[in-house]
PyMOL Python script that loads the backbone (N, CA, C, O; Angstrom):
from pymol import cmd

cmd.read_pdbstr("""\
ATOM      1  N   MET A   1     -62.502  21.371 216.228  1.00  0.00           N
ATOM      2  CA  MET A   1     -62.950  20.500 217.287  1.00  0.00           C
ATOM      3  C   MET A   1     -62.179  20.807 218.559  1.00  0.00           C
ATOM      4  O   MET A   1     -60.948  20.841 218.560  1.00  0.00           O
ATOM      5  N   GLU A   2     -62.909  21.029 219.633  1.00  0.00           N
ATOM      6  CA  GLU A   2     -62.288  21.384 220.903  1.00  0.00           C
ATOM      7  C   GLU A   2     -61.821  20.129 221.632  1.00  0.00           C
ATOM      8  O   GLU A   2     -62.541  19.134 221.704  1.00  0.00           O
ATOM      9  N   ARG A   3     -60.637  20.190 222.155  1.00  0.00           N
ATOM     10  CA  ARG A   3     -60.087  19.056 222.902  1.00  0.00           C
ATOM     11  C   ARG A   3     -60.621  19.113 224.329  1.00  0.00           C
ATOM     12  O   ARG A   3     -60.492  20.129 225.011  1.00  0.00           O
ATOM     13  N   VAL A   4     -61.209  18.033 224.764  1.00  0.00           N
ATOM     14  CA  VAL A   4     -61.757  17.962 226.111  1.00  0.00           C
ATOM     15  C   VAL A   4     -60.842  17.092 226.953  1.00  0.00           C
ATOM     16  O   VAL A   4     -60.549  15.952 226.592  1.00  0.00           O
ATOM     17  N   SER A   5     -60.397  17.627 228.062  1.00  0.00           N
ATOM     18  CA  SER A   5     -59.563  16.839 228.961  1.00  0.00           C
ATOM     19  C   SER A   5     -60.252  16.758 230.320  1.00  0.00           C
ATOM     20  O   SER A   5     -60.994  17.655 230.719  1.00  0.00           O
ATOM     21  N   VAL A   6     -59.991  15.688 230.997  1.00  0.00           N
ATOM     22  CA  VAL A   6     -60.577  15.475 232.308  1.00  0.00           C
ATOM     23  C   VAL A   6     -59.481  15.663 233.348  1.00  0.00           C
ATOM     24  O   VAL A   6     -58.425  15.035 233.262  1.00  0.00           O
ATOM     25  N   ARG A   7     -59.728  16.520 234.324  1.00  0.00           N
ATOM     26  CA  ARG A   7     -58.797  16.766 235.408  1.00  0.00           C
ATOM     27  C   ARG A   7     -59.377  16.081 236.642  1.00  0.00           C
ATOM     28  O   ARG A   7     -60.304  16.596 237.268  1.00  0.00           O
ATOM     29  N   LEU A   8     -58.831  14.931 236.984  1.00  0.00           N
ATOM     30  CA  LEU A   8     -59.402  14.116 238.047  1.00  0.00           C
ATOM     31  C   LEU A   8     -58.791  14.438 239.402  1.00  0.00           C
ATOM     32  O   LEU A   8     -57.626  14.825 239.496  1.00  0.00           O
ATOM     33  N   ARG A   9     -59.587  14.274 240.443  1.00  0.00           N
ATOM     34  CA  ARG A   9     -59.096  14.344 241.808  1.00  0.00           C
ATOM     35  C   ARG A   9     -59.880  13.339 242.639  1.00  0.00           C
ATOM     36  O   ARG A   9     -60.975  12.928 242.256  1.00  0.00           O
ATOM     37  N   ILE A  10     -59.325  12.952 243.758  1.00  0.00           N
ATOM     38  CA  ILE A  10     -59.978  11.992 244.644  1.00  0.00           C
ATOM     39  C   ILE A  10     -60.720  12.767 245.728  1.00  0.00           C
ATOM     40  O   ILE A  10     -60.173  13.690 246.330  1.00  0.00           O
ATOM     41  N   GLN A  11     -61.969  12.381 245.968  1.00  0.00           N
ATOM     42  CA  GLN A  11     -62.778  12.970 247.025  1.00  0.00           C
ATOM     43  C   GLN A  11     -63.376  11.862 247.874  1.00  0.00           C
ATOM     44  O   GLN A  11     -63.438  10.705 247.458  1.00  0.00           O
ATOM     45  N   ARG A  12     -63.812  12.232 249.061  1.00  0.00           N
ATOM     46  CA  ARG A  12     -64.499  11.275 249.919  1.00  0.00           C
ATOM     47  C   ARG A  12     -65.980  11.597 249.898  1.00  0.00           C
ATOM     48  O   ARG A  12     -66.389  12.728 250.161  1.00  0.00           O
ATOM     49  N   GLU A  13     -66.768  10.599 249.585  1.00  0.00           N
ATOM     50  CA  GLU A  13     -68.219  10.745 249.560  1.00  0.00           C
ATOM     51  C   GLU A  13     -68.759  10.193 250.872  1.00  0.00           C
ATOM     52  O   GLU A  13     -68.331   9.126 251.311  1.00  0.00           O
ATOM     53  N   ARG A  14     -69.699  10.906 251.513  1.00  0.00           N
ATOM     54  CA  ARG A  14     -70.220  10.463 252.799  1.00  0.00           C
ATOM     55  C   ARG A  14     -71.638   9.915 252.710  1.00  0.00           C
ATOM     56  O   ARG A  14     -72.065   9.180 253.600  1.00  0.00           O
ATOM     57  N   TRP A  15     -72.363  10.249 251.677  1.00  0.00           N
ATOM     58  CA  TRP A  15     -73.746   9.815 251.562  1.00  0.00           C
ATOM     59  C   TRP A  15     -74.003   9.254 250.187  1.00  0.00           C
ATOM     60  O   TRP A  15     -73.483   9.858 249.250  1.00  0.00           O
ATOM     61  N   PRO A  16     -74.694   8.239 249.944  1.00  0.00           N
ATOM     62  CA  PRO A  16     -75.462   7.413 250.878  1.00  0.00           C
ATOM     63  C   PRO A  16     -74.585   6.417 251.622  1.00  0.00           C
ATOM     64  O   PRO A  16     -74.985   5.913 252.671  1.00  0.00           O
ATOM     65  N   ARG A  17     -73.397   6.122 251.100  1.00  0.00           N
ATOM     66  CA  ARG A  17     -72.471   5.217 251.774  1.00  0.00           C
ATOM     67  C   ARG A  17     -71.069   5.769 251.588  1.00  0.00           C
ATOM     68  O   ARG A  17     -70.715   6.175 250.481  1.00  0.00           O
ATOM     69  N   PRO A  18     -70.256   5.794 252.650  1.00  0.00           N
ATOM     70  CA  PRO A  18     -68.906   6.345 252.512  1.00  0.00           C
ATOM     71  C   PRO A  18     -68.098   5.618 251.435  1.00  0.00           C
ATOM     72  O   PRO A  18     -68.109   4.390 251.351  1.00  0.00           O
ATOM     73  N   ALA A  19     -67.393   6.409 250.613  1.00  0.00           N
ATOM     74  CA  ALA A  19     -66.581   5.837 249.540  1.00  0.00           C
ATOM     75  C   ALA A  19     -65.581   6.874 249.056  1.00  0.00           C
ATOM     76  O   ALA A  19     -65.737   8.071 249.297  1.00  0.00           O
ATOM     77  N   LEU A  20     -64.554   6.394 248.371  1.00  0.00           N
ATOM     78  CA  LEU A  20     -63.635   7.279 247.665  1.00  0.00           C
ATOM     79  C   LEU A  20     -64.085   7.329 246.214  1.00  0.00           C
ATOM     80  O   LEU A  20     -64.394   6.298 245.618  1.00  0.00           O
ATOM     81  N   ILE A  21     -64.121   8.531 245.648  1.00  0.00           N
ATOM     82  CA  ILE A  21     -64.578   8.695 244.269  1.00  0.00           C
ATOM     83  C   ILE A  21     -63.571   9.523 243.489  1.00  0.00           C
ATOM     84  O   ILE A  21     -62.853  10.347 244.056  1.00  0.00           O
ATOM     85  N   LEU A  22     -63.526   9.297 242.188  1.00  0.00           N
ATOM     86  CA  LEU A  22     -62.791  10.168 241.266  1.00  0.00           C
ATOM     87  C   LEU A  22     -63.794  11.137 240.681  1.00  0.00           C
ATOM     88  O   LEU A  22     -64.878  10.735 240.258  1.00  0.00           O
ATOM     89  N   THR A  23     -63.445  12.399 240.654  1.00  0.00           N
ATOM     90  CA  THR A  23     -64.357  13.408 240.126  1.00  0.00           C
ATOM     91  C   THR A  23     -63.602  14.383 239.236  1.00  0.00           C
ATOM     92  O   THR A  23     -62.400  14.589 239.404  1.00  0.00           O
ATOM     93  N   ASP A  24     -64.304  14.972 238.300  1.00  0.00           N
ATOM     94  CA  ASP A  24     -63.738  15.968 237.395  1.00  0.00           C
ATOM     95  C   ASP A  24     -63.631  17.304 238.132  1.00  0.00           C
ATOM     96  O   ASP A  24     -64.425  17.583 239.032  1.00  0.00           O
ATOM     97  N   THR A  25     -62.664  18.119 237.758  1.00  0.00           N
ATOM     98  CA  THR A  25     -62.510  19.453 238.338  1.00  0.00           C
ATOM     99  C   THR A  25     -62.576  20.501 237.230  1.00  0.00           C
ATOM    100  O   THR A  25     -62.305  20.187 236.071  1.00  0.00           O
ATOM    101  N   PRO A  26     -62.932  21.740 237.568  1.00  0.00           N
ATOM    102  CA  PRO A  26     -62.970  22.796 236.561  1.00  0.00           C
ATOM    103  C   PRO A  26     -61.578  23.096 236.005  1.00  0.00           C
ATOM    104  O   PRO A  26     -60.565  22.876 236.670  1.00  0.00           O
ATOM    105  N   ARG A  27     -61.551  23.597 234.783  1.00  0.00           N
ATOM    106  CA  ARG A  27     -60.275  23.968 234.158  1.00  0.00           C
ATOM    107  C   ARG A  27     -59.707  25.192 234.883  1.00  0.00           C
ATOM    108  O   ARG A  27     -60.385  26.217 234.950  1.00  0.00           O
ATOM    109  N   PRO A  28     -58.491  25.121 235.427  1.00  0.00           N
ATOM    110  CA  PRO A  28     -57.954  26.214 236.241  1.00  0.00           C
ATOM    111  C   PRO A  28     -57.814  27.537 235.506  1.00  0.00           C
ATOM    112  O   PRO A  28     -57.962  28.595 236.118  1.00  0.00           O
ATOM    113  N   ARG A  29     -57.535  27.506 234.217  1.00  0.00           N
ATOM    114  CA  ARG A  29     -57.318  28.754 233.466  1.00  0.00           C
ATOM    115  C   ARG A  29     -58.496  29.095 232.556  1.00  0.00           C
ATOM    116  O   ARG A  29     -58.314  29.714 231.507  1.00  0.00           O
ATOM    117  N   CYS A  30     -59.689  28.696 232.951  1.00  0.00           N
ATOM    118  CA  CYS A  30     -60.875  28.985 232.141  1.00  0.00           C
ATOM    119  C   CYS A  30     -61.146  30.490 232.158  1.00  0.00           C
ATOM    120  O   CYS A  30     -61.208  31.083 233.235  1.00  0.00           O
ATOM    121  N   PRO A  31     -61.309  31.121 230.997  1.00  0.00           N
ATOM    122  CA  PRO A  31     -61.542  32.566 230.962  1.00  0.00           C
ATOM    123  C   PRO A  31     -62.940  32.965 231.450  1.00  0.00           C
ATOM    124  O   PRO A  31     -63.163  34.124 231.798  1.00  0.00           O
ATOM    125  N   ASP A  32     -63.869  32.026 231.476  1.00  0.00           N
ATOM    126  CA  ASP A  32     -65.231  32.359 231.889  1.00  0.00           C
ATOM    127  C   ASP A  32     -65.436  32.259 233.401  1.00  0.00           C
ATOM    128  O   ASP A  32     -65.981  33.175 234.018  1.00  0.00           O
ATOM    129  N   CYS A  33     -64.995  31.141 234.000  1.00  0.00           N
ATOM    130  CA  CYS A  33     -65.260  30.935 235.431  1.00  0.00           C
ATOM    131  C   CYS A  33     -64.022  31.113 236.302  1.00  0.00           C
ATOM    132  O   CYS A  33     -64.137  31.109 237.528  1.00  0.00           O
ATOM    133  N   HIS A  34     -62.844  31.271 235.707  1.00  0.00           N
ATOM    134  CA  HIS A  34     -61.578  31.463 236.424  1.00  0.00           C
ATOM    135  C   HIS A  34     -61.273  30.309 237.374  1.00  0.00           C
ATOM    136  O   HIS A  34     -60.705  30.519 238.446  1.00  0.00           O
ATOM    137  N   GLY A  35     -61.652  29.084 236.981  1.00  0.00           N
ATOM    138  CA  GLY A  35     -61.337  27.901 237.764  1.00  0.00           C
ATOM    139  C   GLY A  35     -62.321  27.569 238.867  1.00  0.00           C
ATOM    140  O   GLY A  35     -62.098  26.619 239.618  1.00  0.00           O
ATOM    141  N   ILE A  36     -63.390  28.314 238.986  1.00  0.00           N
ATOM    142  CA  ILE A  36     -64.380  28.060 240.044  1.00  0.00           C
ATOM    143  C   ILE A  36     -65.373  26.989 239.615  1.00  0.00           C
ATOM    144  O   ILE A  36     -65.889  26.256 240.460  1.00  0.00           O
ATOM    145  N   GLY A  37     -65.647  26.885 238.334  1.00  0.00           N
ATOM    146  CA  GLY A  37     -66.573  25.868 237.837  1.00  0.00           C
ATOM    147  C   GLY A  37     -67.935  26.417 237.470  1.00  0.00           C
ATOM    148  O   GLY A  37     -68.789  25.671 236.990  1.00  0.00           O
ATOM    149  N   GLY A  38     -68.154  27.668 237.679  1.00  0.00           N
ATOM    150  CA  GLY A  38     -69.439  28.282 237.353  1.00  0.00           C
ATOM    151  C   GLY A  38     -69.561  29.619 238.051  1.00  0.00           C
ATOM    152  O   GLY A  38     -68.575  30.170 238.541  1.00  0.00           O
ATOM    153  N   TRP A  39     -70.770  30.132 238.093  1.00  0.00           N
ATOM    154  CA  TRP A  39     -70.993  31.407 238.757  1.00  0.00           C
ATOM    155  C   TRP A  39     -72.400  31.433 239.336  1.00  0.00           C
ATOM    156  O   TRP A  39     -73.318  30.775 238.848  1.00  0.00           O
ATOM    157  N   ALA A  40     -72.527  32.208 240.380  1.00  0.00           N
ATOM    158  CA  ALA A  40     -73.814  32.348 241.056  1.00  0.00           C
ATOM    159  C   ALA A  40     -74.497  33.608 240.547  1.00  0.00           C
ATOM    160  O   ALA A  40     -73.845  34.624 240.305  1.00  0.00           O
ATOM    161  N   HIS A  41     -75.804  33.536 240.389  1.00  0.00           N
ATOM    162  CA  HIS A  41     -76.592  34.679 239.951  1.00  0.00           C
ATOM    163  C   HIS A  41     -77.705  34.898 240.970  1.00  0.00           C
ATOM    164  O   HIS A  41     -78.530  34.012 241.194  1.00  0.00           O
ATOM    165  N   THR A  42     -77.729  36.067 241.582  1.00  0.00           N
ATOM    166  CA  THR A  42     -78.747  36.384 242.568  1.00  0.00           C
ATOM    167  C   THR A  42     -80.028  36.785 241.855  1.00  0.00           C
ATOM    168  O   THR A  42     -80.018  37.651 240.980  1.00  0.00           O
ATOM    169  N   CYS A  43     -81.118  36.157 242.231  1.00  0.00           N
ATOM    170  CA  CYS A  43     -82.411  36.443 241.632  1.00  0.00           C
ATOM    171  C   CYS A  43     -83.185  37.419 242.516  1.00  0.00           C
ATOM    172  O   CYS A  43     -83.194  37.300 243.742  1.00  0.00           O
ATOM    173  N   VAL A  44     -83.820  38.369 241.879  1.00  0.00           N
ATOM    174  CA  VAL A  44     -84.608  39.371 242.592  1.00  0.00           C
ATOM    175  C   VAL A  44     -86.009  39.380 242.000  1.00  0.00           C
ATOM    176  O   VAL A  44     -86.177  39.369 240.781  1.00  0.00           O
ATOM    177  N   SER A  45     -87.010  39.399 242.868  1.00  0.00           N
ATOM    178  CA  SER A  45     -88.396  39.431 242.403  1.00  0.00           C
ATOM    179  C   SER A  45     -88.715  40.816 241.831  1.00  0.00           C
ATOM    180  O   SER A  45     -87.963  41.762 242.066  1.00  0.00           O
ATOM    181  N   PRO A  46     -89.820  40.950 241.083  1.00  0.00           N
ATOM    182  CA  PRO A  46     -90.201  42.266 240.547  1.00  0.00           C
ATOM    183  C   PRO A  46     -90.428  43.323 241.627  1.00  0.00           C
ATOM    184  O   PRO A  46     -90.350  44.521 241.354  1.00  0.00           O
ATOM    185  N   GLU A  47     -90.708  42.878 242.849  1.00  0.00           N
ATOM    186  CA  GLU A  47     -90.902  43.835 243.950  1.00  0.00           C
ATOM    187  C   GLU A  47     -89.580  44.250 244.594  1.00  0.00           C
ATOM    188  O   GLU A  47     -89.565  45.092 245.492  1.00  0.00           O
ATOM    189  N   GLY A  48     -88.475  43.664 244.140  1.00  0.00           N
ATOM    190  CA  GLY A  48     -87.162  44.015 244.667  1.00  0.00           C
ATOM    191  C   GLY A  48     -86.719  43.146 245.827  1.00  0.00           C
ATOM    192  O   GLY A  48     -85.718  43.451 246.475  1.00  0.00           O
ATOM    193  N   GLU A  49     -87.442  42.067 246.104  1.00  0.00           N
ATOM    194  CA  GLU A  49     -87.093  41.174 247.204  1.00  0.00           C
ATOM    195  C   GLU A  49     -86.129  40.079 246.721  1.00  0.00           C
ATOM    196  O   GLU A  49     -86.143  39.687 245.554  1.00  0.00           O
ATOM    197  N   TYR A  50     -85.311  39.608 247.633  1.00  0.00           N
ATOM    198  CA  TYR A  50     -84.386  38.517 247.331  1.00  0.00           C
ATOM    199  C   TYR A  50     -85.186  37.254 247.040  1.00  0.00           C
ATOM    200  O   TYR A  50     -86.069  36.878 247.810  1.00  0.00           O
ATOM    201  N   ASP A  51     -84.866  36.591 245.906  1.00  0.00           N
ATOM    202  CA  ASP A  51     -85.642  35.430 245.476  1.00  0.00           C
ATOM    203  C   ASP A  51     -84.764  34.181 245.315  1.00  0.00           C
ATOM    204  O   ASP A  51     -85.152  33.236 244.629  1.00  0.00           O
ATOM    205  N   GLY A  52     -83.589  34.175 245.942  1.00  0.00           N
ATOM    206  CA  GLY A  52     -82.717  33.012 245.868  1.00  0.00           C
ATOM    207  C   GLY A  52     -81.520  33.249 244.960  1.00  0.00           C
ATOM    208  O   GLY A  52     -81.360  34.318 244.373  1.00  0.00           O
ATOM    209  N   THR A  53     -80.690  32.226 244.864  1.00  0.00           N
ATOM    210  CA  THR A  53     -79.487  32.291 244.045  1.00  0.00           C
ATOM    211  C   THR A  53     -79.455  31.076 243.135  1.00  0.00           C
ATOM    212  O   THR A  53     -79.643  29.948 243.589  1.00  0.00           O
ATOM    213  N   ASP A  54     -79.217  31.306 241.857  1.00  0.00           N
ATOM    214  CA  ASP A  54     -79.085  30.227 240.886  1.00  0.00           C
ATOM    215  C   ASP A  54     -77.607  30.006 240.599  1.00  0.00           C
ATOM    216  O   ASP A  54     -76.826  30.957 240.565  1.00  0.00           O
ATOM    217  N   TRP A  55     -77.224  28.746 240.392  1.00  0.00           N
ATOM    218  CA  TRP A  55     -75.848  28.396 240.059  1.00  0.00           C
ATOM    219  C   TRP A  55     -75.809  27.946 238.608  1.00  0.00           C
ATOM    220  O   TRP A  55     -76.550  27.047 238.211  1.00  0.00           O
ATOM    221  N   PHE A  56     -74.952  28.566 237.825  1.00  0.00           N
ATOM    222  CA  PHE A  56     -74.761  28.210 236.430  1.00  0.00           C
ATOM    223  C   PHE A  56     -73.403  27.550 236.282  1.00  0.00           C
ATOM    224  O   PHE A  56     -72.374  28.152 236.588  1.00  0.00           O
ATOM    225  N   GLU A  57     -73.404  26.308 235.810  1.00  0.00           N
ATOM    226  CA  GLU A  57     -72.176  25.545 235.653  1.00  0.00           C
ATOM    227  C   GLU A  57     -71.486  25.961 234.350  1.00  0.00           C
ATOM    228  O   GLU A  57     -72.137  26.143 233.321  1.00  0.00           O
ATOM    229  N   CYS A  58     -70.176  26.106 234.413  1.00  0.00           N
ATOM    230  CA  CYS A  58     -69.383  26.493 233.245  1.00  0.00           C
ATOM    231  C   CYS A  58     -69.238  25.306 232.286  1.00  0.00           C
ATOM    232  O   CYS A  58     -69.352  24.152 232.697  1.00  0.00           O
ATOM    233  N   PHE A  59     -68.990  25.596 231.023  1.00  0.00           N
ATOM    234  CA  PHE A  59     -68.837  24.553 230.012  1.00  0.00           C
ATOM    235  C   PHE A  59     -67.555  23.743 230.206  1.00  0.00           C
ATOM    236  O   PHE A  59     -67.437  22.645 229.664  1.00  0.00           O
ATOM    237  N   CYS A  60     -66.593  24.266 230.971  1.00  0.00           N
ATOM    238  CA  CYS A  60     -65.302  23.590 231.138  1.00  0.00           C
ATOM    239  C   CYS A  60     -65.352  22.469 232.167  1.00  0.00           C
ATOM    240  O   CYS A  60     -64.348  21.792 232.386  1.00  0.00           O
ATOM    241  N   TRP A  61     -66.496  22.263 232.798  1.00  0.00           N
ATOM    242  CA  TRP A  61     -66.578  21.317 233.902  1.00  0.00           C
ATOM    243  C   TRP A  61     -67.890  20.559 233.842  1.00  0.00           C
ATOM    244  O   TRP A  61     -68.934  21.137 233.540  1.00  0.00           O
ATOM    245  N   ASP A  62     -67.838  19.278 234.125  1.00  0.00           N
ATOM    246  CA  ASP A  62     -69.052  18.468 234.218  1.00  0.00           C
ATOM    247  C   ASP A  62     -69.096  17.879 235.618  1.00  0.00           C
ATOM    248  O   ASP A  62     -68.383  16.919 235.909  1.00  0.00           O
ATOM    249  N   SER A  63     -69.914  18.437 236.476  1.00  0.00           N
ATOM    250  CA  SER A  63     -69.968  17.981 237.864  1.00  0.00           C
ATOM    251  C   SER A  63     -70.570  16.589 237.986  1.00  0.00           C
ATOM    252  O   SER A  63     -70.490  15.978 239.053  1.00  0.00           O
ATOM    253  N   GLY A  64     -71.165  16.078 236.925  1.00  0.00           N
ATOM    254  CA  GLY A  64     -71.750  14.744 236.955  1.00  0.00           C
ATOM    255  C   GLY A  64     -70.760  13.628 236.689  1.00  0.00           C
ATOM    256  O   GLY A  64     -71.105  12.455 236.833  1.00  0.00           O
ATOM    257  N   LYS A  65     -69.539  13.964 236.305  1.00  0.00           N
ATOM    258  CA  LYS A  65     -68.527  12.935 236.054  1.00  0.00           C
ATOM    259  C   LYS A  65     -67.940  12.502 237.390  1.00  0.00           C
ATOM    260  O   LYS A  65     -67.068  13.169 237.946  1.00  0.00           O
ATOM    261  N   ARG A  66     -68.430  11.376 237.894  1.00  0.00           N
ATOM    262  CA  ARG A  66     -67.979  10.841 239.176  1.00  0.00           C
ATOM    263  C   ARG A  66     -67.937   9.328 239.073  1.00  0.00           C
ATOM    264  O   ARG A  66     -68.887   8.705 238.599  1.00  0.00           O
ATOM    265  N   TRP A  67     -66.835   8.739 239.516  1.00  0.00           N
ATOM    266  CA  TRP A  67     -66.689   7.299 239.488  1.00  0.00           C
ATOM    267  C   TRP A  67     -66.303   6.814 240.873  1.00  0.00           C
ATOM    268  O   TRP A  67     -65.292   7.246 241.427  1.00  0.00           O
ATOM    269  N   LYS A  68     -67.111   5.911 241.440  1.00  0.00           N
ATOM    270  CA  LYS A  68     -66.805   5.342 242.754  1.00  0.00           C
ATOM    271  C   LYS A  68     -65.701   4.304 242.576  1.00  0.00           C
ATOM    272  O   LYS A  68     -65.825   3.385 241.767  1.00  0.00           O
ATOM    273  N   ILE A  69     -64.614   4.462 243.345  1.00  0.00           N
ATOM    274  CA  ILE A  69     -63.494   3.543 243.180  1.00  0.00           C
ATOM    275  C   ILE A  69     -63.292   2.620 244.370  1.00  0.00           C
ATOM    276  O   ILE A  69     -62.744   1.530 244.207  1.00  0.00           O
ATOM    277  N   LEU A  70     -63.724   3.029 245.578  1.00  0.00           N
ATOM    278  CA  LEU A  70     -63.464   2.208 246.743  1.00  0.00           C
ATOM    279  C   LEU A  70     -64.451   2.528 247.855  1.00  0.00           C
ATOM    280  O   LEU A  70     -64.492   3.665 248.325  1.00  0.00           O
ATOM    281  N   PRO A  71     -65.250   1.553 248.288  1.00  0.00           N
ATOM    282  CA  PRO A  71     -66.108   1.802 249.443  1.00  0.00           C
ATOM    283  C   PRO A  71     -65.265   1.900 250.721  1.00  0.00           C
ATOM    284  O   PRO A  71     -64.259   1.206 250.865  1.00  0.00           O
ATOM    285  N   VAL A  72     -65.682   2.753 251.627  1.00  0.00           N
ATOM    286  CA  VAL A  72     -64.970   2.973 252.892  1.00  0.00           C
ATOM    287  C   VAL A  72     -65.875   2.514 254.025  1.00  0.00           C
ATOM    288  O   VAL A  72     -67.065   2.830 254.014  1.00  0.00           O
ATOM    289  N   PRO A  73     -65.350   1.773 255.010  1.00  0.00           N
ATOM    290  CA  PRO A  73     -66.200   1.315 256.108  1.00  0.00           C
ATOM    291  C   PRO A  73     -66.652   2.463 257.004  1.00  0.00           C
ATOM    292  O   PRO A  73     -66.005   3.508 257.067  1.00  0.00           O
ATOM    293  N   HIS A  74     -67.754   2.257 257.684  1.00  0.00           N
ATOM    294  CA  HIS A  74     -68.258   3.233 258.650  1.00  0.00           C
ATOM    295  C   HIS A  74     -67.399   3.178 259.909  1.00  0.00           C
ATOM    296  O   HIS A  74     -67.097   2.095 260.409  1.00  0.00           O
ATOM    297  N   PHE A  75     -67.014   4.320 260.413  1.00  0.00           N
ATOM    298  CA  PHE A  75     -66.309   4.397 261.685  1.00  0.00           C
ATOM    299  C   PHE A  75     -67.171   5.190 262.645  1.00  0.00           C
ATOM    300  O   PHE A  75     -67.641   6.281 262.323  1.00  0.00           O
ATOM    301  N   ARG A  76     -67.370   4.641 263.806  1.00  0.00           N
ATOM    302  CA  ARG A  76     -68.160   5.344 264.815  1.00  0.00           C
ATOM    303  C   ARG A  76     -67.206   5.912 265.860  1.00  0.00           C
ATOM    304  O   ARG A  76     -66.339   5.215 266.387  1.00  0.00           O
ATOM    305  N   ARG A  77     -67.391   7.187 266.138  1.00  0.00           N
ATOM    306  CA  ARG A  77     -66.584   7.817 267.177  1.00  0.00           C
ATOM    307  C   ARG A  77     -67.308   7.660 268.504  1.00  0.00           C
ATOM    308  O   ARG A  77     -68.477   8.020 268.636  1.00  0.00           O
ATOM    309  N   THR A  78     -66.607   7.127 269.471  1.00  0.00           N
ATOM    310  CA  THR A  78     -67.218   6.910 270.780  1.00  0.00           C
ATOM    311  C   THR A  78     -66.772   7.960 271.776  1.00  0.00           C
ATOM    312  O   THR A  78     -67.226   7.942 272.920  1.00  0.00           O
ATOM    313  N   GLY A  79     -65.915   8.858 271.391  1.00  0.00           N
ATOM    314  CA  GLY A  79     -65.420   9.875 272.306  1.00  0.00           C
ATOM    315  C   GLY A  79     -64.124   9.436 272.962  1.00  0.00           C
ATOM    316  O   GLY A  79     -63.599   8.360 272.676  1.00  0.00           O
ATOM    317  N   TYR A  80     -63.629  10.266 273.828  1.00  0.00           N
ATOM    318  CA  TYR A  80     -62.378   9.986 274.507  1.00  0.00           C
ATOM    319  C   TYR A  80     -62.662   9.296 275.832  1.00  0.00           C
ATOM    320  O   TYR A  80     -63.707   9.498 276.450  1.00  0.00           O
ATOM    321  N   SER A  81     -61.727   8.497 276.242  1.00  0.00           N
ATOM    322  CA  SER A  81     -61.867   7.769 277.496  1.00  0.00           C
ATOM    323  C   SER A  81     -60.792   8.229 278.460  1.00  0.00           C
ATOM    324  O   SER A  81     -59.687   8.573 278.040  1.00  0.00           O
ATOM    325  N   ASP A  82     -61.113   8.238 279.788  1.00  0.00           N
ATOM    326  CA  ASP A  82     -60.089   8.588 280.789  1.00  0.00           C
ATOM    327  C   ASP A  82     -59.334   7.355 281.258  1.00  0.00           C
ATOM    328  O   ASP A  82     -58.400   7.454 282.053  1.00  0.00           O
ATOM    329  N   GLU A  83     -59.748   6.182 280.757  1.00  0.00           N
ATOM    330  CA  GLU A  83     -59.088   4.945 281.164  1.00  0.00           C
ATOM    331  C   GLU A  83     -57.728   4.828 280.488  1.00  0.00           C
ATOM    332  O   GLU A  83     -57.574   5.189 279.321  1.00  0.00           O
ATOM    333  N   PRO A  84     -56.737   4.321 281.229  1.00  0.00           N
ATOM    334  CA  PRO A  84     -55.432   4.098 280.606  1.00  0.00           C
ATOM    335  C   PRO A  84     -55.524   2.967 279.577  1.00  0.00           C
ATOM    336  O   PRO A  84     -56.408   2.116 279.676  1.00  0.00           O
ATOM    337  N   PRO A  85     -54.635   2.949 278.603  1.00  0.00           N
ATOM    338  CA  PRO A  85     -54.727   1.964 277.532  1.00  0.00           C
ATOM    339  C   PRO A  85     -54.302   0.557 277.945  1.00  0.00           C
ATOM    340  O   PRO A  85     -54.388  -0.357 277.124  1.00  0.00           O
ATOM    341  N   PHE A  86     -53.856   0.344 279.163  1.00  0.00           N
ATOM    342  CA  PHE A  86     -53.380  -0.984 279.566  1.00  0.00           C
ATOM    343  C   PHE A  86     -54.285  -1.639 280.568  1.00  0.00           C
ATOM    344  O   PHE A  86     -54.018  -2.760 281.002  1.00  0.00           O
TER     345      PHE A  86
END
""", "prot")
cmd.dss("prot")
cmd.show_as("cartoon", "prot")
cmd.util.cbc("prot")
cmd.orient("prot")
């Protein structure tokens, strides 16, 4: 039986509502993906034309493991002002 461990990190989610989330990360010493979490495969049509890129997720990582821990308020940037602060 393989031991599964979760390597958590905090990220900021911007959509649909800003929040802080805990998410799983790929295993750093994975022999298959080398810590990237998967690999990209370029698809080519039978005519030899570029047909897009597919992403294959490695078994060491589950990108769907995400837990929202804290909603963050919206901040609107209004730009800089030339007015003094007093």
